[in-house]
C-alpha positions in Angstrom: -36.8 -123.1 -84.4 -36.7 -124.0 -88.1 -35.9 -127.6 -87.2 -38.8 -127.7 -84.8 -41.2 -126.2 -87.4 -40.1 -128.8 -90.0 -40.5 -131.6 -87.5 -44.0 -130.4 -86.4 -45.2 -130.2 -90.0 -43.3 -133.2 -91.5 -46.7 -134.9 -92.3 -47.8 -132.0 -94.5 -44.4 -131.7 -96.2 -44.5 -135.4 -97.0 -47.9 -135.1 -98.5 -46.7 -132.3 -100.8 -43.7 -134.4 -101.9 -45.8 -137.5 -102.4 -48.4 -135.5 -104.4 -45.7 -134.1 -106.7 -44.2 -137.6 -107.3 -47.7 -139.0 -108.1 -48.4 -136.1 -110.5 -45.0 -136.7 -112.3 -45.7 -140.5 -112.6 -49.2 -139.8 -113.9 -47.9 -137.4 -116.5 -45.5 -140.2 -117.7 -47.9 -143.1 -117.5 -50.5 -144.8 -119.8 -53.2 -143.0 -117.8 -52.1 -139.6 -119.1 -54.0 -140.1 -122.4 -57.2 -140.6 -120.6 -56.6 -137.5 -118.4 -55.8 -135.3 -121.4 -58.8 -136.7 -123.2 -61.1 -135.7 -120.3 -59.5 -132.3 -120.1 -60.1 -131.6 -123.7 -63.7 -132.7 -123.3 -64.1 -130.1 -120.5 -62.6 -127.4 -122.8 -65.0 -128.4 -125.6 -68.0 -127.8 -123.2 -66.6 -124.3 -122.5 -66.8 -123.4 -126.2 -70.6 -123.6 -125.9 -70.7 -120.8 -123.2 -68.0 -118.5 -124.5 -69.5 -115.0 -124.4 -68.1 -111.4 -124.2 -69.6 -110.8 -120.8 -68.3 -114.1 -119.3 -64.9 -113.4 -120.8 -64.7 -109.9 -119.3 -65.8 -111.3 -115.9 -63.2 -114.1 -115.9 -60.4 -111.8 -117.2 -61.0 -109.6 -114.2 -61.2 -112.5 -111.8 -58.0 -114.0 -113.2 -56.3 -110.6 -112.8 -56.7 -111.0 -109.1 -54.6 -114.1 -109.2 -51.6 -112.4 -110.9 -48.5 -112.4 -108.8 -48.3 -108.6 -108.5 -51.6 -108.3 -106.7 -50.3 -110.4 -103.6 -47.0 -108.5 -103.9 -48.9 -105.1 -103.8 -50.9 -106.4 -100.8 -47.7 -107.4 -99.0 -46.1 -104.0 -99.7 -49.2 -102.3 -98.2 -49.0 -104.5 -95.1 -45.4 -103.6 -94.7 -46.1 -99.8 -95.1 -49.3 -99.4 -93.2 -49.2 -102.1 -90.4 -46.8 -101.4 -87.6 -46.5 -105.0 -86.4 -44.2 -106.4 -89.0 -45.0 -110.0 -88.0 -48.1 -109.6 -90.3 -45.7 -108.9 -93.2 -43.3 -111.6 -92.3 -45.9 -114.4 -92.0 -47.8 -113.4 -95.1 -44.6 -113.1 -97.1 -43.5 -116.5 -96.0 -46.9 -117.9 -96.9 -46.9 -116.5 -100.4 -43.3 -117.5 -101.0 -44.1 -121.1 -99.9 -47.0 -121.5 -102.3 -45.0 -119.8 -105.1 -42.1 -122.3 -104.6 -44.4 -125.3 -104.6 -46.1 -124.1 -107.8 -42.8 -123.4 -109.5 -41.1 -126.7 -108.6 -44.1 -128.7 -109.6 -44.4 -127.0 -113.0 -40.7 -127.8 -113.7 -41.0 -131.4 -112.5 -44.2 -132.3 -114.3 -43.4 -130.2 -117.4 -46.8 -130.1 -119.0 -47.6 -128.0 -122.0 -50.5 -125.6 -121.8 -53.8 -125.9 -123.8 -53.9 -124.5 -127.3 -57.4 -123.0 -127.1 -56.6 -120.0 -124.9 -58.7 -116.8 -124.9 -55.8 -114.7 -123.4 -52.0 -114.9 -123.8 -50.0 -116.9 -121.2 -46.4 -116.3 -120.1 -44.8 -119.8 -120.3 -45.3 -123.3 -121.5 -45.7 -124.9 -118.1 -49.3 -125.8 -117.4 -49.5 -128.1 -114.3 -50.4 -127.0 -111.7 -52.4 -123.8 -112.1 -50.2 -121.3 -110.3 -53.1 -118.8 -110.1 -55.3 -121.4 -108.3 -52.6 -122.7 -105.9 -51.3 -119.3 -104.9 -54.8 -117.7 -104.7 -56.1 -120.4 -102.4 -53.1 -120.3 -100.1 -52.5 -116.6 -100.1 -56.0 -115.2 -99.9 -57.5 -117.7 -97.5 -54.4 -117.4 -95.2 -54.5 -113.6 -95.4 -58.2 -113.7 -94.4 -57.4 -116.1 -91.5 -54.6 -114.0 -90.2 -56.5 -110.7 -90.6 -59.7 -112.0 -88.9 -58.4 -113.3 -85.5 -62.0 -112.6 -84.3 -63.9 -115.8 -85.2 -67.2 -113.9 -85.7 -65.8 -111.6 -88.4 -64.0 -114.6 -90.0 -67.3 -116.4 -90.3 -68.7 -113.7 -92.6 -65.5 -112.8 -94.5 -64.1 -116.3 -95.2 -67.0 -117.5 -97.5 -66.5 -114.3 -99.6 -62.8 -115.1 -100.0 -63.5 -118.8 -100.8 -66.0 -117.7 -103.4 -63.4 -115.3 -104.9 -60.7 -118.1 -105.0 -63.3 -120.4 -106.7 -63.9 -117.7 -109.3 -60.1 -117.3 -110.0 -59.8 -121.1 -110.4 -62.7 -121.3 -112.7 -61.4 -118.4 -114.8 -58.2 -120.4 -115.6 -60.3 -123.1 -117.3 -62.7 -120.8 -119.0 -59.9 -118.7 -120.5 -58.2 -121.8 -121.7 -54.8 -121.2 -120.1 -55.2 -124.3 -117.9 -56.7 -127.7 -118.1 -59.3 -128.9 -115.6 -56.8 -131.3 -114.1 -54.3 -128.4 -113.7 -56.8 -126.7 -111.4 -57.7 -129.9 -109.5 -54.0 -130.6 -109.0 -53.4 -127.1 -107.7 -56.3 -127.5 -105.2 -54.8 -130.8 -104.0 -51.4 -129.2 -103.4 -52.8 -126.0 -101.8 -54.9 -127.7 -99.1 -52.1 -129.4 -97.1 -49.8 -126.4 -97.6 -52.5 -124.0 -96.3 -53.2 -126.2 -93.3 -49.4 -126.4 -92.5 -49.0 -122.6 -92.8 -52.0 -122.0 -90.6 -50.6 -124.4 -88.0 -47.3 -122.5 -88.1 -49.1 -119.2 -87.6 -51.2 -120.5 -84.7 -48.2 -122.0 -82.9 -45.4 -119.5 -83.5 -46.8 -116.2 -84.6 -50.4 -115.6 -83.4 -49.4 -114.5 -79.9 -47.0 -111.9 -81.3 -49.9 -110.2 -83.1 -52.1 -109.8 -80.0 
């Protein structure tokens, strides 16, 4: 089955690999100076709107992107939902985006901004792990949890708005550059589509 899944989703896997290669090449090319210059310009604009209320809001939003929130959700799914396929597919989904974020960080090896409003755990900046994992984890979770299209229509915009807030918080708090967040979005979209395809083809029937 694993071979079939890989074959069915080879296109999306290739997109992920190509994107990581492109990001690595950009980091080590003459264009990087222009990218970093633009990123610092965005951070300088942020300085004009820094406010205690905004900072509190974005600290709370960025908290939702911390790794232990998805893990807590997964533990709750495992404990309270009888059909363990919900746990398995969501765990795979979270692990896949975590792996992509981790490998890309190591390969690109970009130092974080210096103008941060909160502490950050490591020196790897690209891509924004909070952005990538939040997009893939929360949107996928919503998709799986709302098999009914009518309920999904109302819940999905709320989840997308939440993910947007988490992404924006990383720039505002100065722990990521603007391009870190954009790169994370670019990596998240094909991965999310791939995981939804896997769910629809191999898991969805087992949940009904």
